[in-house]
C-alpha positions in Angstrom: 10.4 20.7 -3.0 8.6 19.1 -0.1 6.5 15.7 -0.4 2.9 16.1 0.7 0.4 13.2 1.0 -3.4 13.7 1.0 -6.3 11.6 0.3 -7.4 11.9 -3.1 -9.9 10.2 -5.4 -8.6 6.9 -7.3 -10.8 7.8 -9.8 -8.8 10.1 -11.9 -6.9 9.3 -14.9 -3.5 10.7 -13.3 -4.3 7.9 -10.3 -4.8 5.6 -13.0 -2.0 5.9 -14.2 -0.1 5.3 -11.2 -1.7 1.9 -10.5 -1.1 1.0 -14.7 3.1 1.5 -13.9 2.7 -0.3 -10.7 0.8 -3.1 -12.5 3.4 -3.1 -14.8 6.2 -3.4 -12.3 4.2 -6.2 -10.4 3.4 -8.4 -13.4 7.4 -8.3 -14.2 8.2 -9.8 -10.9 5.4 -12.3 -10.0 3.1 -15.1 -12.2 -0.3 -13.2 -12.6 -2.3 -15.2 -10.3 -0.2 -14.0 -7.4 -0.6 -10.3 -7.9 -3.3 -9.0 -6.3 -4.5 -6.2 -7.7 -7.5 -3.5 -7.3 -9.0 -1.4 -10.1 -9.7 2.1 -9.5 -13.4 1.3 -8.9 -12.6 -1.2 -6.3 -10.7 1.6 -4.4 -13.2 4.0 -4.6 -15.5 1.8 -2.3 -16.2 3.2 1.2 -14.1 0.5 2.6 -10.9 2.0 0.8 -9.3 5.6 1.6 -6.5 6.2 -1.0 -3.7 8.8 -0.5 -1.2 10.4 -3.1 2.2 11.4 -2.1 2.8 14.9 -4.3 5.5 17.0 -5.2 4.5 20.5 -6.2 1.4 19.4 -8.5 3.3 16.0 -9.6 1.7 12.8 -7.9 4.7 10.4 -7.3 3.5 7.6 -5.1 0.2 6.3 -3.8 -0.7 3.9 -1.1 -4.0 2.8 0.2 -5.8 1.6 3.3 -8.7 -1.2 3.0 -10.6 -1.9 5.9 -11.9 -5.1 6.9 -13.9 -6.9 10.0 -12.5 -7.5 13.1 -10.7 -4.0 13.1 -8.2 -5.6 10.5 -6.5 -2.9 8.2 -5.0 -3.9 5.1 -2.5 -1.8 2.9 -2.7 -1.7 0.0 -1.3 -0.5 -3.7 2.0 1.0 -2.8 3.7 2.5 -5.1 6.3 5.4 -5.8 7.7 6.2 -9.0 11.1 5.0 -9.9 12.6 8.6 -10.4 11.6 9.3 -6.5 12.3 5.8 -4.7 15.0 6.1 -2.2 13.6 9.7 -0.7 11.3 8.2 2.0 7.9 8.6 0.0 6.5 5.2 0.5 7.3 5.9 4.6 5.5 9.0 4.2 2.0 6.9 2.7 2.8 4.3 5.0 2.9 7.0 8.2 -0.3 8.4 7.0 -2.5 5.2 6.4 -1.4 4.2 9.7 -2.5 7.1 11.3 -5.8 7.0 9.8 -6.5 3.3 11.3 -5.4 4.5 14.1 -7.7 7.3 14.3 -10.5 4.8 13.2 -10.1 2.2 16.4 -8.4 -0.4 13.8 -6.3 -2.5 15.9 -4.1 -4.1 13.5 -2.5 -3.7 9.8 -1.6 -6.4 7.2 -0.3 -6.5 3.9 0.9 -9.1 1.4 3.7 -8.3 -0.8 5.4 -9.9 -3.4 8.4 -12.6 -2.8 10.9 -9.9 -4.9 10.2 -6.5 -3.6 13.3 -5.8 -1.1 12.9 -2.5 -1.5 9.1 -2.4 -0.1 10.1 -4.4 2.7 12.5 -2.2 4.0 9.6 0.2 4.2 7.3 -1.9 5.5 10.3 -2.8 8.3 11.4 0.8 9.1 7.6 1.2 10.0 7.5 -1.4 12.3 5.7 -4.0 10.5 7.1 -7.6 11.3 6.5 -10.9 8.7 3.8 -13.4 9.8 2.2 -16.0 8.0 -0.6 -15.3 5.5 -3.4 -13.0 6.3 -7.0 -12.3 5.4 -7.8 -14.5 2.7 -4.3 -14.8 0.8 -3.0 -18.1 -0.3 -0.1 -18.9 1.1 2.5 -19.2 -1.5 6.3 -18.5 -2.5 5.5 -15.8 -4.2 3.7 -13.4 -1.1 6.0 -12.2 1.8 3.4 -11.4 4.6 3.2 -8.8 7.6 1.4 -7.3 10.5 1.1 -4.2 13.1 -0.6 -4.0 15.8 -1.9 -1.1 16.5 -3.3 -1.2 20.3 -1.0 -2.7 23.4 
């Protein structure tokens, strides 16, 4: 069955379940003070657009675009359920995030991810992101890896 990615509300029980799973994964890999979660309520604010990947009616992954000043967009809350990993779902979500950022005229995408997330690194690197130093207001720490991608020439 094909995977479809669309903008959805983060204020559903189904989405809360997805980010609950993501939070559990992240807390198993990094100290809590270096897990930069957003709640569903924070994700429902106007500066953030949430994407959900579905296979049929089942939500199998998510990600979000959070807008900051100076033309910067941030990739947030990327997650694919374990039974669906390795099938390109993360790449599909990332493509939709980037497409929206480009339509809105953002000049750069950035993100912070954990130091023990090689599968996530592959998704970002395949999507054209390059490692960089700390972005936005994230602390420079051994628990974080930062990426960026310019969207304009």
